[in-house]
C-alpha positions as CSV (number, residue, x, y, z in Angstrom):
1,M,17.5,14.3,4.5
2,R,14.5,12.3,5.8
3,L,11.6,11.8,3.8
4,F,8.3,10.2,4.9
5,L,5.9,7.5,2.9
6,I,2.6,7.7,4.5
7,L,0.3,4.8,3.7
8,L,-3.5,5.1,4.3
9,V,-5.7,2.1,4.3
10,L,-9.0,2.6,4.0
11,C,-11.8,0.1,4.7
12,T,-15.2,0.4,3.4
13,G,-17.9,-2.6,4.2
14,S,-20.2,-1.6,1.2
15,L,-18.8,-3.6,-1.5
16,A,-18.6,-7.1,-2.4
17,R,-15.6,-9.2,-0.8
18,A,-14.8,-10.6,-4.5
19,Q,-13.8,-6.9,-5.8
20,S,-10.0,-6.1,-6.0
21,V,-8.2,-3.5,-3.5
22,Q,-8.0,-0.3,-5.0
23,V,-4.4,1.4,-5.1
24,T,-4.2,5.0,-5.7
25,S,-1.4,7.4,-4.7
26,G,-0.2,10.9,-4.3
27,E,2.8,12.7,-4.2
28,H,3.3,15.8,-1.9
29,D,5.8,18.0,-0.9
30,G,7.8,16.0,2.3
31,F,5.8,12.5,1.6
32,S,4.3,10.2,-0.9
33,R,0.8,8.9,-0.2
34,L,-0.9,5.5,-1.0
35,V,-4.3,4.9,-0.3
36,L,-6.0,1.2,-0.6
37,T,-9.5,0.8,-0.6
38,F,-10.5,-2.7,0.5
39,P,-14.1,-3.9,-0.6
40,A,-14.8,-4.7,3.4
41,T,-13.1,-4.3,6.7
42,T,-10.0,-6.5,7.0
43,D,-7.3,-7.5,9.3
44,W,-3.7,-6.2,8.4
45,Q,-0.1,-6.7,9.6
46,F,2.5,-3.6,8.3
47,G,6.3,-4.0,8.6
48,R,9.8,-3.4,7.6
49,T,11.7,-5.5,5.5
50,E,15.2,-5.5,3.7
51,A,13.9,-3.6,0.8
52,G,11.3,-1.7,2.2
53,Y,7.9,-2.8,4.0
54,K,5.5,-5.5,3.5
55,L,1.6,-5.2,4.0
56,V,0.0,-8.7,4.8
57,T,-4.2,-9.3,5.2
58,N,-6.1,-11.9,6.6
59,D,-7.7,-12.2,3.0
60,K,-5.7,-15.3,1.4
61,N,-5.5,-14.2,-2.2
62,P,-5.9,-10.5,-2.5
63,S,-6.3,-8.7,-5.7
64,Y,-4.3,-5.6,-5.5
65,N,-5.3,-3.3,-8.4
66,L,-1.8,-1.4,-8.8
67,S,-2.4,0.3,-12.4
68,D,-2.7,3.6,-11.2
69,V,0.1,3.9,-8.8
70,Y,2.5,5.4,-10.9
71,R,0.3,7.8,-12.6
72,R,0.6,10.7,-9.7
73,L,3.9,9.0,-8.0
74,S,7.3,8.8,-9.0
75,R,9.7,6.3,-8.3
76,K,11.7,9.0,-6.1
77,R,10.3,7.2,-2.7
78,L,8.3,4.0,-3.8
79,S,10.4,2.2,-6.2
80,A,8.7,-0.7,-6.5
81,I,5.3,-2.2,-5.4
82,F,4.2,-6.0,-5.9
83,T,2.2,-8.4,-5.1
84,D,3.9,-11.9,-3.7
85,P,2.2,-14.7,-5.2
86,A,3.1,-17.3,-2.7
87,D,1.4,-15.5,0.0
88,G,-0.4,-12.5,-1.7
89,A,1.4,-10.1,0.4
90,L,1.9,-6.4,-0.8
91,H,5.7,-5.5,-1.1
92,L,6.3,-1.7,-1.1
93,G,10.5,-1.3,-2.1
94,V,11.8,2.5,-1.0
95,S,14.4,4.2,-2.7
96,C,14.9,6.8,0.3
97,L,15.7,6.8,4.2
98,C,11.8,6.8,4.4
99,H,9.3,5.6,7.2
100,A,6.3,4.4,6.4
101,I,3.3,5.4,8.6
102,P,0.3,3.0,8.2
103,F,-3.4,3.8,9.6
104,E,-7.0,2.8,9.0
105,F,-9.6,5.5,8.0
106,R,-13.2,4.4,7.9
């Protein structure tokens, strides 16, 4: 059984750059959704790692607000989410044979 993890990246230019990146989630039939709301448009790269996926932005020290991630999301697909203090990358650990599909929505 294949399950899909969908990553939705929202970029808005209306907020100050110093604010944190809000991360919200949703559990749906067949997929999980993460929404990252950046305070300004940002360049990003998203790729596979041994444990899941990694998001890297052009911001050297992004501040991700992860406090609500598991409010609506189980660990069925997304087993871990954390920021690497060395490079600021956001790591997503997956506990299934999942695919992440990143895209921007402006």
